[in-house]
C-alpha positions in Angstrom: 61.9 147.6 35.0 64.5 145.1 34.0 66.3 143.4 37.3 69.1 142.1 34.5 70.2 145.8 33.7 69.4 147.8 36.8 69.9 151.5 36.6 72.7 153.7 37.7 70.7 155.7 40.7 69.4 151.9 42.3 73.1 151.3 42.0 74.5 154.3 43.5 71.6 154.0 46.1 72.5 150.3 46.9 76.0 150.7 47.2 75.5 154.4 49.7 73.4 152.5 51.7 75.6 149.4 52.3 78.9 151.7 53.1 76.6 153.2 55.6 75.2 149.6 56.8 79.0 148.3 56.7 80.5 151.3 58.4 77.6 151.5 61.3 78.1 147.5 61.7 81.9 148.1 62.0 81.8 151.2 64.9 79.0 149.7 66.6 78.9 145.8 65.9 82.4 144.7 64.6 84.8 145.4 67.5 82.3 144.2 70.2 81.5 140.5 67.9 85.2 140.3 67.5 85.9 141.3 71.1 83.3 138.7 72.1 84.5 136.2 69.8 88.1 137.1 70.9 86.6 136.7 74.8 85.5 133.0 73.9 88.5 132.4 71.8 90.6 133.2 75.1 87.8 131.6 77.5 88.1 128.6 75.4 92.2 128.5 75.1 92.1 129.4 79.3 90.1 126.7 80.1 91.7 124.5 77.9 94.7 125.6 79.6 93.2 125.3 82.8 91.6 121.6 82.3 95.7 120.4 81.1 97.2 122.6 83.7 95.1 120.3 85.6 95.9 116.9 84.6 99.7 117.3 84.6 98.6 118.1 88.4 96.9 115.0 88.2 99.4 113.2 86.8 102.3 114.8 88.9 100.0 113.8 92.2 99.4 110.2 90.8 103.4 109.9 91.0 103.9 111.5 94.8 101.2 109.2 95.7 103.0 105.9 93.5 106.1 107.2 94.9 105.0 107.4 98.8 103.8 104.1 98.6 106.8 102.9 97.5 109.0 104.6 99.9 106.3 103.7 102.4 106.7 99.6 101.5 110.0 100.4 101.3 110.2 101.8 104.7 108.0 99.0 106.2 110.0 96.1 104.4 112.9 97.7 106.0 111.2 97.9 109.3 110.4 94.1 108.9 114.1 93.0 108.0 115.4 94.9 111.1 112.7 93.0 113.1 113.2 89.8 111.8 117.2 90.0 112.2 116.7 91.6 115.6 114.8 88.7 116.3 117.4 86.3 114.7 119.9 88.1 116.7 118.2 87.9 120.1 117.6 84.0 119.9 121.5 83.3 118.5 122.8 85.3 121.5 120.4 83.7 124.0 121.2 80.0 122.2 125.1 81.0 122.8 124.7 82.1 126.4 122.5 79.2 126.8 125.5 76.9 125.6 128.2 79.2 127.6 126.5 78.3 130.5 125.5 74.5 129.7 129.7 74.6 129.0 130.1 76.2 132.1 127.5 73.8 134.4 129.7 71.0 132.2 133.3 72.1 133.4 132.1 72.7 136.6 130.9 69.4 137.0 133.4 67.6 135.5 136.1 69.4 138.2 133.6 68.8 141.2 133.6 64.9 140.1 137.8 65.0 139.4 137.9 66.6 142.9 135.5 64.1 144.4 137.8 61.3 142.5 140.9 62.7 143.7 139.3 63.0 147.4 138.3 59.3 147.0 142.0 58.1 146.1 143.3 60.0 149.0 140.9 58.5 151.3 141.6 55.0 149.9 144.9 55.3 149.5 144.7 56.7 153.2 142.6 53.5 154.7 144.7 50.8 152.9 148.0 52.4 154.4 146.4 51.8 157.5 145.4 48.5 157.1 148.9 47.5 155.6 150.3 48.8 159.1 148.0 47.6 160.8 148.7 43.7 159.1 152.4 44.7 159.4 151.7 45.1 163.1 150.6 41.9 163.7 152.4 40.2 161.3 155.5 42.0 163.4 154.4 41.0 167.1 153.8 37.2 166.2 156.3 35.1 166.4 157.4 33.9 162.7 158.3 30.3 163.0 157.8 28.8 159.5 157.0 30.0 156.3 153.5 28.6 156.7 152.4 30.2 159.3 153.6 33.4 157.8 151.2 32.5 154.4 148.3 31.8 157.1 148.3 34.7 159.0 148.5 36.9 156.0 145.7 35.1 154.1 143.6 35.4 157.9 144.1 39.3 157.9 143.6 39.7 154.4 140.0 37.6 154.5 139.7 39.7 157.7 140.5 43.2 156.1 137.0 44.5 154.0 137.5 47.4 152.1 134.4 49.8 152.5 
């Protein structure tokens, strides 16, 4: 038997066996194998899609977290700025109120000083007027014979008069 030139019967039975084996494999093994490969391929695609979706969700969460942190920082800065502004306003208001109170006290003191000054001047004028009247009475009562005695009397009266 020569292997290089096979006989017709051997080729026929080999072909029939091959076709039967192919039919059996196609009927029973090919579909389950292709189904398993297809299912595996679908599982891999689903896993990749899930991984991509999870990665996208992580990016979204990271972006959301960053945005929330930025908003929190901005809100904190705004609150701190408001607090500083409020503190500065309270200090300025207190300074203004203290200045107003000081100005009122100064004005009241100046008014009191002016009032006391006027009262002292009125009292002084009254006292001077009283002294003048007393001097005039004494001068008129005395006999005024000559000018020298009048001057001497006026000087004498002025020496006796003391201003308090």
